[in-house]
LOFI-418480 format. One record per residue (C-alpha): residue number from 1; residue in one letter; x, y, z. Coordinates in Angstrom, 3 decimals, decimal comma. Each point is the difference from the previous one (the first is absolute). Layout:
N
semar lodo X Y Z
NUM a X Y Z;
...
***
This chain:
60
semar lodo X Y Z
1 m 0,030 0,032 -0,016;
2 l 1,097 3,395 -0,806;
3 t -1,281 3,615 0,712;
4 a 1,246 3,504 -0,482;
5 n -0,729 3,505 0,975;
6 k 1,135 3,319 -1,439;
7 n 0,682 3,034 2,072;
8 k 1,698 3,405 -0,525;
9 d 3,514 -1,458 0,564;
10 g -0,302 -3,201 -2,015;
11 l -1,320 -3,548 0,275;
12 l -0,611 -2,489 2,855;
13 i -0,095 -3,492 -1,334;
14 c -1,081 -2,906 2,280;
15 y -0,076 -3,677 -0,500;
16 l -0,588 -3,281 1,951;
17 e 3,297 -2,094 0,168;
18 g -0,898 -3,704 0,689;
19 d -3,110 -0,370 2,278;
20 e 0,690 2,437 2,778;
21 l 2,390 2,710 -0,812;
22 f -1,386 3,294 -1,195;
23 k 2,864 1,992 -1,435;
24 g 0,253 3,253 -2,028;
25 f 2,514 2,437 -1,569;
26 t -0,089 3,572 -1,247;
27 v 0,740 1,406 -3,370;
28 k 1,265 3,730 0,106;
29 a 1,622 1,811 -2,987;
30 g 0,148 -3,336 -1,952;
31 k 1,909 -1,789 2,769;
32 a -1,328 -2,813 1,810;
33 s 0,594 -0,584 3,872;
34 e 1,106 -3,319 1,595;
35 p -3,000 -2,022 1,005;
36 f -1,165 0,397 3,493;
37 l -2,360 -2,053 2,287;
38 i -3,361 1,720 0,535;
39 k -1,665 -2,692 2,083;
40 k 0,032 -3,585 0,643;
41 i -3,347 -1,544 -0,550;
42 i -0,995 -2,752 2,468;
43 k -3,041 -1,606 -1,305;
44 p -1,875 -3,160 0,865;
45 d 0,153 -2,775 -2,561;
46 k -3,735 0,265 -0,915;
47 i 0,286 3,635 -1,288;
48 s 1,121 0,815 -3,456;
49 y 0,693 3,357 -1,697;
50 s -0,803 0,696 -3,545;
51 a 0,696 3,647 -0,311;
52 m 1,722 2,978 1,765;
53 s 0,230 3,785 -0,110;
54 v 1,913 2,696 1,537;
55 s -0,732 3,702 0,602;
56 l 1,869 3,087 1,240;
57 d -1,051 2,905 1,919;
58 e 0,783 3,719 -1,171;
59 e 3,044 0,269 2,269;
60 t 1,843 -2,964 -1,462;
***
């Protein structure tokens, strides 16, 4: 899964790595940052995710 959001400074791109690591990176002035951990998702075995989205506030 992959999602992205554009703000005044560039892009925030987020993705799911494996089954439980939600990671992201930024793109500013054509340069991508190193990926960083946003959150480790701990989920019961009976729940599955089929989509994701990301949003930013005005100050980001």
